[in-house]
C-alpha positions in Angstrom: -3.8 -6.9 -9.3 -1.2 -4.3 -8.6 -2.0 -2.0 -5.7 -0.2 1.3 -4.8 0.0 2.3 -1.2 1.0 5.9 -0.5 1.9 7.8 2.8 2.9 4.7 4.7 4.8 5.2 7.9 8.6 5.5 7.3 9.4 2.6 9.7 6.8 0.1 8.3 8.3 -3.2 7.1 7.4 -5.3 4.2 6.3 -8.1 6.6 3.9 -5.7 8.4 2.4 -4.5 5.2 2.0 -8.0 3.9 0.3 -9.0 7.1 -2.2 -6.1 6.8 -3.1 -7.0 3.2 -3.2 -10.7 3.7 -6.2 -10.2 6.0 -8.1 -9.7 2.7 -6.6 -12.5 0.6 -3.4 -13.9 -1.0 -0.5 -11.6 -1.3 2.2 -12.5 -3.9 4.6 -9.6 -3.2 5.2 -6.4 -1.3 7.8 -3.9 -2.1 8.5 -0.7 -0.2 10.3 1.9 -2.3 13.5 3.1 -0.7 16.0 5.9 -1.3 19.0 4.3 -3.1 21.5 6.3 -1.2 20.1 6.2 2.4 17.9 3.0 2.2 15.2 5.0 4.0 11.6 4.4 3.0 10.0 6.8 0.4 6.7 6.0 2.1 5.3 4.4 -1.1 4.7 0.6 -1.5 3.5 -1.8 -4.2 1.4 -4.8 -3.3 0.5 -7.6 -5.7 -2.6 -9.6 -5.0 -3.5 -12.2 -7.7 -7.3 -12.4 -7.0 -9.0 -9.2 -8.1 -12.0 -9.5 -5.8 -9.7 -9.9 -2.8 -7.6 -7.0 -4.0 -10.7 -4.8 -4.4 -11.8 -5.6 -0.8 -8.4 -4.7 0.5 -8.5 -1.4 -1.4 -11.9 -0.4 -0.1 -11.1 -1.5 3.5 -7.6 0.0 3.8 -7.9 3.3 1.8 -7.9 6.1 4.2 -7.0 3.9 7.2 -4.8 5.5 9.9 -1.7 3.5 10.4 0.8 4.6 13.1 -0.7 8.1 12.9 -0.6 8.4 9.1 -3.6 8.2 6.8 -2.6 5.8 4.0 -3.9 6.0 0.4 -4.5 2.7 -1.3 -5.3 2.6 -5.0 -5.4 0.1 -7.9 -2.7 0.5 -10.4 -3.9 3.0 -13.0 -6.3 4.5 -10.5 -6.9 8.2 -9.9 -3.9 10.4 -9.4 -2.4 10.4 -5.9 -2.3 14.1 -5.7 -6.0 14.4 -6.4 -6.7 12.6 -3.1 -5.6 15.7 -1.2 -7.6 18.3 -3.2 
């Protein structure tokens, strides 16, 4: 299952994010989006977990979690619109 993670801290690494999600199950890949010119994080990441029940547990547990002072938004691919979470 593909998971979108929004509002991650700018300095968070792929390894840290993988460690966070692997507490809930197997993680196949983690990719933090970066600005192509500056290589700085765009504060959005994609996590792929192959087992749906594990992915769902991670989403429920981590959505809204405060991480280094930022409240992260964790959603299944095709989930509700990111902007709607702030309204």
